[in-house]
C-alpha positions as CSV (number, residue, x, y, z in Angstrom):
1,X,1.2,-7.0,-31.1
2,X,3.1,-7.0,-27.8
3,X,1.3,-8.7,-24.9
4,X,-0.4,-5.7,-23.5
5,X,-0.4,-7.1,-20.0
6,X,3.4,-6.8,-20.1
7,X,3.1,-3.0,-20.3
8,X,3.0,-0.6,-17.3
9,X,1.1,2.7,-16.8
10,X,3.3,4.9,-18.9
11,X,3.5,2.5,-21.8
12,X,-0.2,1.9,-21.9
13,X,-1.0,5.6,-21.6
14,X,1.4,6.5,-24.3
15,X,0.4,3.6,-26.5
16,X,-3.3,4.4,-26.4
17,X,-2.5,8.1,-27.0
18,X,-0.3,7.3,-29.9
19,X,-2.8,4.8,-31.5
20,X,-0.5,1.8,-31.2
21,X,-3.5,-0.1,-29.6
22,X,-6.9,0.8,-28.2
23,X,-7.8,1.2,-24.5
24,X,-10.4,-1.5,-25.1
25,X,-7.7,-3.9,-26.2
26,X,-5.7,-3.2,-23.1
27,X,-8.7,-3.7,-20.8
28,X,-9.7,-6.9,-22.5
29,X,-6.2,-8.3,-22.1
30,X,-6.1,-7.6,-18.3
31,X,-9.7,-8.8,-17.9
32,X,-8.6,-12.2,-19.4
33,X,-5.6,-12.4,-17.1
34,X,-7.7,-11.8,-14.0
35,X,-10.2,-14.4,-15.0
36,X,-7.5,-17.0,-15.6
37,X,-5.7,-16.3,-12.3
38,X,-8.4,-15.6,-9.8
39,X,-8.9,-19.2,-8.5
40,X,-5.2,-19.6,-7.9
41,X,-4.2,-16.2,-6.5
42,X,-7.5,-14.8,-5.0
43,X,-6.3,-11.3,-5.6
44,X,-9.7,-9.8,-6.3
45,X,-12.8,-9.8,-4.1
46,X,-14.9,-8.5,-7.0
47,X,-13.9,-8.3,-10.7
48,X,-15.5,-5.5,-12.7
49,X,-14.6,-6.3,-16.3
50,X,-17.5,-4.2,-17.7
51,X,-16.4,-1.1,-15.7
52,X,-13.0,-1.4,-17.2
53,X,-14.4,-1.7,-20.7
54,X,-16.8,1.2,-20.2
55,X,-13.9,3.5,-19.2
56,X,-11.8,2.2,-22.1
57,X,-14.6,2.9,-24.6
58,X,-14.8,6.4,-23.3
59,X,-11.1,6.9,-23.7
60,X,-11.1,5.6,-27.2
61,X,-14.0,7.9,-28.1
62,X,-12.1,10.9,-26.7
63,X,-9.1,10.0,-28.8
64,X,-11.2,9.7,-31.9
65,X,-12.6,13.1,-31.2
66,X,-9.2,14.6,-30.6
67,X,-9.8,15.3,-27.0
68,X,-7.2,15.1,-24.2
69,X,-7.1,11.6,-22.5
70,X,-5.9,12.5,-19.0
71,X,-2.9,11.5,-17.0
72,X,-4.1,7.9,-16.8
73,X,-6.0,7.8,-20.1
74,X,-6.7,4.2,-21.1
75,X,-5.0,2.6,-18.1
76,X,-7.0,-0.1,-16.3
77,X,-6.2,-0.4,-12.6
78,X,-7.1,-2.4,-9.5
79,X,-8.8,-0.7,-6.6
80,X,-8.1,-1.9,-3.1
81,X,-11.4,-2.8,-1.5
82,X,-11.0,-0.1,1.1
83,X,-12.0,2.7,-1.3
84,X,-15.7,3.4,-1.7
85,X,-16.8,2.8,-5.3
86,X,-20.3,3.9,-6.2
87,X,-22.5,1.0,-7.3
88,X,-19.8,-1.6,-6.6
89,X,-19.5,-3.6,-3.3
90,X,-17.0,-2.2,-0.8
91,X,-16.2,-4.5,2.1
92,X,-12.8,-3.8,3.6
93,X,-12.5,-7.6,3.3
94,X,-14.8,-8.0,6.3
95,X,-18.0,-10.0,6.7
96,X,-19.6,-7.0,8.6
97,X,-19.6,-5.0,5.3
98,X,-20.3,-7.9,2.9
99,X,-22.9,-6.7,0.4
100,X,-22.5,-3.0,1.2
101,X,-22.7,-1.0,-2.0
102,X,-21.9,2.7,-1.6
103,X,-23.9,5.5,-3.2
104,X,-20.8,7.6,-3.4
105,X,-17.2,7.5,-4.8
106,X,-14.1,8.1,-2.7
107,X,-12.1,11.2,-3.6
108,X,-9.0,9.2,-4.7
109,X,-10.9,6.8,-7.0
110,X,-12.9,9.7,-8.5
111,X,-9.7,11.5,-9.3
112,X,-8.4,8.4,-11.0
113,X,-11.5,7.9,-13.1
114,X,-11.4,11.6,-14.0
115,X,-7.8,11.1,-15.1
116,X,-8.9,8.4,-17.6
117,X,-8.3,5.2,-15.6
118,X,-10.7,2.3,-15.6
119,X,-11.5,-0.2,-12.8
120,X,-10.7,-3.9,-13.3
121,X,-12.1,-4.8,-9.9
122,X,-11.9,-4.5,-6.1
123,X,-8.7,-6.1,-4.6
124,X,-8.5,-8.3,-1.6
125,X,-6.7,-7.1,1.6
126,X,-6.3,-7.9,5.2
127,X,-9.6,-7.2,7.0
128,X,-10.0,-3.5,7.7
129,X,-6.3,-3.2,6.6
130,X,-5.2,-5.0,9.7
131,X,-2.4,-7.4,8.9
132,X,0.9,-8.0,7.2
133,X,0.3,-11.1,5.2
134,X,-3.3,-10.9,3.7
135,X,-4.4,-13.8,5.9
136,X,-7.1,-12.0,7.8
137,X,-9.5,-11.4,4.9
138,X,-13.0,-12.8,5.3
139,X,-12.8,-13.7,1.6
140,X,-9.7,-15.9,1.9
141,X,-6.0,-15.6,1.7
142,X,-4.3,-13.9,-1.2
143,X,-1.5,-16.1,-2.6
144,X,1.7,-14.5,-3.8
145,X,2.6,-15.3,-7.4
146,X,6.2,-15.9,-6.2
147,X,7.7,-19.2,-5.2
148,X,11.0,-20.1,-3.6
149,X,13.7,-21.5,-5.9
150,X,14.1,-24.6,-3.8
151,X,11.7,-26.6,-5.9
152,X,8.9,-26.5,-3.3
153,X,5.5,-25.0,-3.9
154,X,4.7,-23.6,-0.5
155,X,2.2,-20.7,-0.7
156,X,3.8,-17.4,0.2
157,X,2.4,-14.3,1.7
158,X,2.0,-11.3,-0.7
159,X,2.4,-8.9,2.3
160,X,-0.3,-6.8,3.8
161,X,-2.5,-5.2,4.1
162,X,-2.4,-4.3,0.4
163,X,-1.7,-8.0,-0.6
164,X,-4.3,-8.2,-3.3
165,X,-2.8,-5.1,-4.9
166,X,0.8,-6.3,-4.7
167,X,0.0,-9.8,-6.0
168,X,-2.1,-8.4,-8.9
169,X,0.5,-6.0,-10.1
170,X,3.3,-8.6,-9.8
171,X,1.3,-11.3,-11.6
172,X,0.4,-8.9,-14.5
173,X,-3.3,-8.8,-13.6
174,X,-3.2,-5.0,-13.6
175,X,-0.5,-2.5,-14.5
176,X,-1.0,-0.6,-11.2
177,X,-3.3,-0.6,-8.2
178,X,-4.2,1.6,-5.3
179,X,-3.0,0.8,-1.8
180,X,-3.3,2.3,1.6
181,X,-0.5,2.5,4.2
182,X,-1.1,2.9,7.9
183,X,2.1,1.2,9.2
184,X,3.7,-0.1,6.0
185,X,0.8,-1.6,4.1
186,X,2.0,-0.3,0.7
187,X,5.7,-0.6,1.2
188,X,5.9,-4.1,2.8
189,X,3.7,-5.9,0.2
190,X,5.6,-4.1,-2.6
191,X,8.8,-5.4,-1.2
192,X,7.5,-9.0,-0.9
193,X,6.4,-9.1,-4.6
194,X,9.1,-7.2,-6.4
195,X,7.2,-4.0,-7.3
196,X,7.3,-0.3,-6.3
197,X,5.0,1.5,-4.0
198,X,5.0,4.9,-2.4
199,X,3.2,6.3,0.7
200,X,3.1,10.0,0.2
201,X,3.2,12.7,3.0
202,X,0.2,12.4,5.3
203,X,-2.5,14.5,3.7
204,X,-1.3,14.4,0.1
205,X,-4.2,12.1,-0.8
206,X,-7.6,12.5,0.5
207,X,-8.9,10.0,3.0
208,X,-12.6,10.8,2.2
209,X,-14.4,7.6,1.2
210,X,-11.7,5.3,2.4
211,X,-12.8,2.9,5.1
212,X,-10.9,4.1,8.2
213,X,-8.4,2.1,10.3
214,X,-6.3,4.7,12.1
215,X,-7.2,8.1,11.0
216,X,-4.0,9.9,12.0
217,X,-1.9,7.3,10.1
218,X,-3.9,6.1,7.0
219,X,-2.7,7.4,3.7
220,X,-3.4,6.2,0.1
221,X,-0.8,5.7,-2.5
222,X,0.0,3.9,-5.7
223,X,1.6,0.5,-6.3
224,X,3.1,-0.2,-9.7
225,X,5.9,-2.0,-11.5
226,X,8.3,0.9,-11.5
227,X,9.0,4.3,-10.1
228,X,7.8,6.3,-13.1
229,X,4.5,4.6,-13.0
230,X,4.1,5.4,-9.3
231,X,4.9,9.0,-10.0
232,X,2.2,9.2,-12.8
233,X,-0.4,7.6,-10.7
234,X,0.4,9.6,-7.6
235,X,-0.1,12.8,-9.6
236,X,-3.6,11.6,-10.5
237,X,-4.5,10.6,-6.9
238,X,-3.1,13.6,-5.0
239,X,-4.6,17.0,-4.3
240,X,-6.6,19.1,-1.8
241,X,-10.0,17.9,-0.8
242,X,-12.2,20.1,1.4
243,X,-14.1,17.0,2.5
244,X,-11.0,15.8,4.4
245,X,-9.9,18.1,7.3
246,X,-6.4,16.6,7.1
247,X,-5.9,17.2,3.4
248,X,-3.0,19.3,2.4
249,X,-4.0,22.5,0.6
250,X,-0.9,22.5,-1.7
251,X,-0.5,22.3,-5.4
252,X,0.3,18.8,-6.8
253,X,3.9,18.8,-8.2
254,X,4.7,17.3,-11.6
255,X,6.5,14.4,-10.2
256,X,6.9,12.5,-13.5
257,X,8.4,15.5,-15.2
258,X,10.8,16.0,-12.3
259,X,12.2,12.5,-12.3
260,X,16.0,12.2,-12.4
261,X,18.5,9.6,-11.3
262,X,21.2,12.2,-10.9
263,X,21.7,12.7,-7.1
264,X,24.7,15.0,-7.2
265,X,24.5,17.4,-4.3
266,X,22.1,15.2,-2.3
267,X,22.8,13.6,1.0
268,X,21.5,10.2,2.0
269,X,21.3,9.2,5.6
270,X,21.9,5.7,6.9
271,X,20.3,5.2,10.3
272,X,22.5,3.2,12.6
273,X,19.6,2.0,14.7
274,X,18.1,0.1,11.8
275,X,21.0,-2.2,11.6
276,X,19.8,-4.6,14.2
277,X,21.4,-7.6,15.9
278,X,20.7,-10.8,14.0
279,X,19.6,-8.9,10.8
280,X,19.0,-11.3,7.9
281,X,22.2,-11.5,5.9
282,X,20.5,-11.1,2.5
283,X,18.6,-8.0,3.7
284,X,21.9,-6.5,5.0
285,X,23.6,-7.1,1.7
286,X,20.7,-5.6,-0.2
287,X,21.0,-2.5,2.0
288,X,24.7,-2.3,1.4
289,X,24.1,-2.6,-2.4
290,X,21.6,0.3,-2.1
291,X,24.2,2.5,-0.4
292,X,26.6,1.8,-3.2
293,X,24.1,2.5,-5.9
294,X,23.1,5.9,-4.4
295,X,26.8,6.8,-4.0
296,X,27.3,5.9,-7.7
297,X,24.3,8.2,-8.5
298,X,26.3,11.1,-7.0
299,X,24.8,11.2,-3.5
300,X,26.9,11.7,-0.4
301,X,26.3,9.0,2.2
302,X,26.3,10.0,5.8
303,X,25.7,8.2,9.1
304,X,22.6,9.4,11.1
305,X,20.9,8.5,14.3
306,X,17.2,8.0,15.0
307,X,17.5,7.1,18.7
308,X,13.8,6.5,19.5
309,X,13.4,3.9,16.7
310,X,13.2,1.1,19.2
311,X,10.0,2.5,20.7
312,X,8.2,3.1,17.3
313,X,6.6,-0.4,17.0
314,X,5.2,-0.5,20.5
315,X,3.9,3.1,20.2
316,X,2.3,2.3,16.9
317,X,0.6,-0.8,18.3
318,X,-1.0,1.4,21.0
319,X,-2.0,4.4,18.8
320,X,-3.3,2.5,15.8
321,X,-5.6,0.1,17.7
322,X,-6.8,3.0,19.9
323,X,-7.9,4.8,16.7
324,X,-9.3,1.6,15.3
325,X,-11.4,1.0,18.5
326,X,-13.0,4.4,17.9
327,X,-13.4,4.1,14.1
328,X,-14.9,0.6,14.1
329,X,-17.6,1.5,16.7
330,X,-19.7,2.7,13.8
331,X,-20.3,-1.0,12.7
332,X,-23.2,-1.9,14.9
333,X,-25.8,-3.5,12.6
334,X,-28.1,-0.5,12.6
335,X,-27.4,1.6,9.5
336,X,-25.6,-0.6,7.0
337,X,-23.7,-3.9,6.6
338,X,-24.3,-7.1,8.6
339,X,-27.1,-7.3,11.2
340,X,-27.3,-10.3,13.5
341,X,-30.5,-10.1,15.5
342,X,-31.0,-13.1,17.7
343,X,-34.6,-13.9,18.6
344,X,-35.7,-11.8,21.6
345,X,-32.5,-9.7,21.5
346,X,-32.4,-6.1,22.7
347,X,-30.2,-3.4,21.1
348,X,-27.1,-4.3,23.1
349,X,-27.5,-7.9,22.2
350,X,-27.7,-7.0,18.5
351,X,-24.6,-4.9,18.7
352,X,-22.7,-7.8,20.4
353,X,-24.0,-10.5,18.0
354,X,-23.3,-8.4,14.9
355,X,-19.8,-7.6,15.9
356,X,-19.1,-11.2,17.0
357,X,-20.2,-12.5,13.6
358,X,-18.9,-9.7,11.5
359,X,-15.3,-9.0,12.8
360,X,-12.5,-11.4,12.3
361,X,-10.1,-12.5,15.1
362,X,-7.3,-10.0,14.3
363,X,-9.8,-7.1,14.1
364,X,-11.3,-8.1,17.5
365,X,-7.8,-8.3,18.9
366,X,-6.9,-4.8,17.9
367,X,-10.3,-3.4,19.0
368,X,-9.7,-5.0,22.5
369,X,-6.2,-3.6,22.7
370,X,-7.4,-0.2,21.6
371,X,-10.3,-0.1,24.0
372,X,-8.0,-1.2,26.8
373,X,-5.4,1.6,26.3
374,X,-8.2,4.2,26.0
375,X,-9.9,3.1,29.2
376,X,-10.0,5.4,32.2
377,X,-7.4,3.6,34.3
378,X,-4.8,3.2,31.5
379,X,-5.2,6.2,29.1
380,X,-2.3,8.1,30.6
381,X,-0.1,5.0,31.1
382,X,-0.4,3.8,27.5
383,X,-2.0,6.2,25.0
384,X,-0.6,9.4,26.3
385,X,2.9,7.9,26.6
386,X,2.6,6.5,23.1
387,X,1.7,10.0,21.7
388,X,4.8,11.4,23.5
389,X,7.0,8.8,21.9
390,X,5.4,9.7,18.5
391,X,6.5,13.3,19.0
392,X,10.0,12.1,19.9
393,X,10.2,10.0,16.7
394,X,9.1,13.0,14.6
395,X,11.7,15.1,16.3
396,X,14.4,12.4,15.5
397,X,13.5,12.6,11.8
398,X,13.4,16.4,11.8
399,X,16.9,16.5,13.3
400,X,18.1,13.9,10.8
401,X,16.8,15.8,7.9
402,X,18.8,18.8,9.0
403,X,21.8,16.7,7.8
404,X,20.4,14.8,4.9
405,X,17.8,14.9,2.1
406,X,16.5,11.3,2.2
407,X,17.1,8.2,4.4
408,X,17.8,4.7,3.1
409,X,16.8,1.6,5.0
410,X,15.4,-1.9,4.3
411,X,11.7,-2.1,3.7
412,X,11.1,-5.3,5.7
413,X,13.3,-7.5,7.9
414,X,12.9,-10.5,5.6
415,X,11.6,-11.7,2.3
416,X,8.1,-13.1,2.0
417,X,7.3,-15.9,4.5
418,X,5.0,-18.8,4.1
419,X,1.3,-18.5,4.7
420,X,0.5,-19.8,8.1
421,X,4.1,-19.3,9.4
422,X,3.3,-16.4,11.7
423,X,-0.5,-16.6,12.3
424,X,-0.1,-18.3,15.7
425,X,2.3,-15.6,16.9
426,X,0.9,-12.1,16.5
427,X,4.1,-10.4,17.9
428,X,6.2,-12.1,15.2
429,X,3.7,-10.9,12.6
430,X,3.8,-7.3,14.0
431,X,7.6,-7.3,13.8
432,X,7.3,-7.3,10.0
433,X,6.5,-3.6,10.3
434,X,9.6,-2.7,12.3
435,X,11.3,-0.7,9.5
436,X,8.1,0.8,8.0
437,X,6.3,2.1,11.1
438,X,8.6,5.0,12.1
439,X,7.9,6.9,8.8
440,X,4.2,6.4,9.3
441,X,4.2,7.8,12.8
442,X,6.0,10.9,11.5
443,X,3.7,11.2,8.5
444,X,6.6,11.2,6.1
445,X,6.8,10.1,2.4
446,X,8.4,6.7,2.0
447,X,8.8,4.3,-0.9
448,X,9.8,0.8,-1.5
449,X,11.7,-0.3,-4.6
450,X,13.0,-3.7,-5.5
451,X,16.6,-4.2,-4.4
452,X,17.3,-7.7,-5.6
453,X,16.6,-11.3,-4.7
454,X,17.6,-13.3,-1.7
455,X,19.2,-16.7,-1.8
456,X,15.8,-18.3,-2.2
457,X,15.0,-16.2,-5.2
458,X,12.5,-14.0,-3.5
459,X,12.4,-10.2,-3.8
460,X,13.8,-7.8,-1.3
461,X,12.8,-4.1,-1.0
462,X,14.8,-1.0,-0.3
463,X,13.0,1.9,1.5
464,X,13.6,5.6,0.9
465,X,12.2,8.0,3.4
466,X,12.0,11.7,2.7
467,X,11.3,14.9,4.6
468,X,7.7,16.2,4.5
469,X,6.4,17.1,1.0
470,X,9.6,15.8,-0.6
471,X,8.0,13.0,-2.7
472,X,10.2,14.2,-5.6
473,X,13.4,13.4,-3.7
474,X,12.0,10.0,-2.7
475,X,11.0,9.1,-6.2
476,X,14.4,10.3,-7.6
477,X,16.4,8.2,-5.1
478,X,14.1,5.3,-6.0
479,X,14.8,5.8,-9.7
480,X,18.5,5.8,-9.0
481,X,18.3,2.5,-7.2
482,X,15.9,1.1,-9.9
483,X,18.3,1.9,-12.7
484,X,21.3,0.5,-11.0
485,X,19.7,-2.6,-9.5
486,X,18.5,-3.6,-12.9
487,X,15.7,-5.7,-11.3
488,X,13.9,-7.6,-14.0
489,X,13.0,-10.7,-12.0
490,X,9.4,-11.8,-12.1
491,X,7.4,-14.7,-10.7
492,X,7.5,-17.8,-12.9
493,X,3.9,-18.4,-14.0
494,X,2.4,-21.4,-12.2
495,X,-1.2,-20.3,-11.9
């Protein structure tokens, strides 16, 4: 039998449905890979092998009874530890939530279980999804399965915040995983590890039961080995949820059935502002290759302008911390999670001690920034201005999409960097999001697909951004690139 861990979502789903192997066999194979790799990669905070087997047995029983198996029938997946999972610890990779076991299930995870998927475990991430390298987790760094081709063995960042998800999919610890994207946290880690990931239109996937970072930006999405697998999983995750006031009350399209790499009649915009001074030569070449591939697929390539791009990153790093400052105020040691109560302390002392012990340095930094920009003397100077910039960025995209159907850009300004390389310089770390943040501010669907390797043998991602609700066009452009790039590289196993 083929090594089942080499199969993706579609292949496992179809193989189980066709009787080529059982869902239990697939779950057992991935459980074994997770156990063997955990000490080296630290991709999971909690492994749940029995949960995966329980779901697999249910799928096999349905098949034996001739019942439908669902869109994800028999597919075991990883769940980013930002999604509440009933009966299984949910921490957001923070000490302040260590040991918290929800009594409820997030809407997205419930939809995936209803579609026949099983849970292999809860994946590591940057604490409260704040980070670009998965170095802020209370439970330790995630290590990328990739290595540079120079013979060195320096540990590389898997991207963030969904670094556990990206590392696990790339290392064949799961065929797919959930991610969340606030300012690039699906797309950038996907680019760093040579996989695909899509952030859908804001509101496509319910935020209910997902630990909040920045509520006007957070959006769940799938991470998988290819575009088709992302389309399958997104269909299972998406849909209206009355428990989320920002949820889109729209039918879920059949994205998998609508996949095509024929882009005849489509226009692809190339934003001139994204070609920055000093751009990495390998990233620039990858972008040029992507343009050629989309032209070969039948698309017309046009030059566009997104003039307020230069202000996107500073606006994001005002708006997101401001919302985080508000959202994270709920962690006070009173109702759930960590409680640090020094002897003789009053309520205010308990708040301060709990947050000091429970939040990591990056989370504290962003709370302080957010509280500052929301304070009485600075609200109009910072937060109000940032919201105005956000409106201008959305208007830029609206104007651009009057000329084109999708936009092509790099996903990140570089390939994966070494762990520790940027931790002493927060601004350098934040610049990793420079190409990803504009689409997040505008709430647009955006996807990263592998575009090749750089001179060090590390993956580079290409980003496709679409107009609102146009996930199909984003997926189709991603498929066109995927087919022409012929990306088959994978990390050489060292763990």
